[in-house]
One Martini backbone bead per residue (centre of mass of N, CA, C, O) as a GRO file, in nm:
protein
   86
    1MET     BB    1   0.902  -1.005  -0.494
    2SER     BB    2   0.739  -1.165  -0.712
    3VAL     BB    3   0.462  -1.336  -0.776
    4GLU     BB    4   0.596  -1.560  -0.943
    5ASP     BB    5   0.827  -1.623  -0.746
    6LEU     BB    6   0.641  -1.700  -0.512
    7LYS     BB    7   0.488  -1.930  -0.645
    8LYS     BB    8   0.738  -2.103  -0.697
    9ALA     BB    9   0.841  -2.120  -0.399
   10LEU     BB   10   0.562  -2.255  -0.289
   11GLU     BB   11   0.619  -2.543  -0.404
   12ASN     BB   12   0.871  -2.591  -0.159
   13LYS     BB   13   0.768  -2.362   0.042
   14THR     BB   14   0.718  -2.157   0.293
   15MET     BB   15   0.663  -1.847   0.394
   16SER     BB   16   0.863  -1.857   0.632
   17GLN     BB   17   1.108  -1.955   0.469
   18ILE     BB   18   1.121  -1.718   0.278
   19ALA     BB   19   1.147  -1.494   0.487
   20LYS     BB   20   1.408  -1.599   0.616
   21GLU     BB   21   1.579  -1.576   0.352
   22LYS     BB   22   1.510  -1.249   0.354
   23GLY     BB   23   1.566  -1.165   0.675
   24MET     BB   24   1.324  -1.225   0.845
   25THR     BB   25   1.139  -1.207   1.109
   26GLU     BB   26   0.868  -1.312   1.265
   27SER     BB   27   0.764  -1.029   1.345
   28ASP     BB   28   0.791  -0.903   1.066
   29PHE     BB   29   0.607  -1.099   0.918
   30GLN     BB   30   0.352  -1.057   1.089
   31ALA     BB   31   0.328  -0.753   1.035
   32LYS     BB   32   0.296  -0.770   0.726
   33MET     BB   33   0.046  -0.956   0.728
   34ALA     BB   34  -0.135  -0.768   0.896
   35GLU     BB   35  -0.125  -0.528   0.704
   36ALA     BB   36  -0.246  -0.677   0.459
   37ALA     BB   37  -0.510  -0.763   0.590
   38LYS     BB   38  -0.616  -0.484   0.664
   39ALA     BB   39  -0.621  -0.374   0.374
   40ARG     BB   40  -0.824  -0.580   0.264
   41TRP     BB   41  -1.056  -0.517   0.463
   42GLU     BB   42  -1.083  -0.219   0.389
   43ALA     BB   43  -1.138  -0.267   0.081
   44ARG     BB   44  -1.410  -0.435   0.163
   45GLY     BB   45  -1.556  -0.253   0.403
   46LEU     BB   46  -1.489  -0.299   0.681
   47SER     BB   47  -1.518  -0.252   0.993
   48SER     BB   48  -1.347  -0.171   1.270
   49GLU     BB   49  -1.467  -0.398   1.441
   50GLU     BB   50  -1.409  -0.633   1.245
   51ILE     BB   51  -1.106  -0.590   1.229
   52ALA     BB   52  -1.051  -0.628   1.531
   53LYS     BB   53  -1.161  -0.914   1.546
   54ARG     BB   54  -0.973  -1.043   1.331
   55THR     BB   55  -0.709  -0.965   1.465
   56ALA     BB   56  -0.752  -1.120   1.729
   57GLU     BB   57  -0.786  -1.400   1.598
   58ARG     BB   58  -0.511  -1.404   1.458
   59GLU     BB   59  -0.335  -1.375   1.713
   60LYS     BB   60  -0.438  -1.631   1.849
   61ARG     BB   61  -0.345  -1.832   1.632
   62HIS     BB   62  -0.042  -1.758   1.638
   63ALA     BB   63   0.006  -1.828   1.933
   64ALA     BB   64  -0.079  -2.127   1.910
   65ASN     BB   65   0.121  -2.208   1.677
   66SER     BB   66   0.399  -2.113   1.814
   67ALA     BB   67   0.397  -2.332   2.053
   68ASP     BB   68   0.449  -2.604   1.833
   69HIS     BB   69   0.701  -2.444   1.690
   70GLU     BB   70   0.935  -2.361   1.463
   71TRP     BB   71   1.015  -2.122   1.274
   72GLY     BB   72   1.023  -2.266   0.955
   73SER     BB   73   0.953  -2.601   0.997
   74GLY     BB   74   0.831  -2.676   0.751
   75ASP     BB   75   0.807  -2.891   0.459
   76GLY     BB   76   0.677  -2.740   0.186
   77ASN     BB   77   0.401  -2.920   0.081
   78HIS     BB   78   0.264  -2.633   0.102
   79GLN     BB   79   0.064  -2.353   0.137
   80GLY     BB   80   0.153  -2.170   0.367
   81GLY     BB   81   0.223  -2.087   0.670
   82TYR     BB   82   0.433  -2.213   0.954
   83GLY     BB   83   0.381  -2.524   0.887
   84ARG     BB   84   0.231  -2.791   0.938
   85ASN     BB   85  -0.023  -2.968   0.874
   86ARG     BB   86  -0.307  -3.064   1.106
   0.00000   0.00000   0.00000
């Protein structure tokens, strides 16, 4: 999916809805997002310790968020995330 196609899709859908439509599972989506985050952090020159800390914080947030919704259940009126803004 091109960057432009993604931007257009995000006008009406969440990232998780788009991923679901592309046949990705929640774990596949989370793995891809974690991989991209790690690559960004490495490119910014963060230390291994800082990357590990951020990864742990990210996993904690995802675990907390996944407990209160079904994956892809957001209303799509915002960009990013797994569901509704709270």
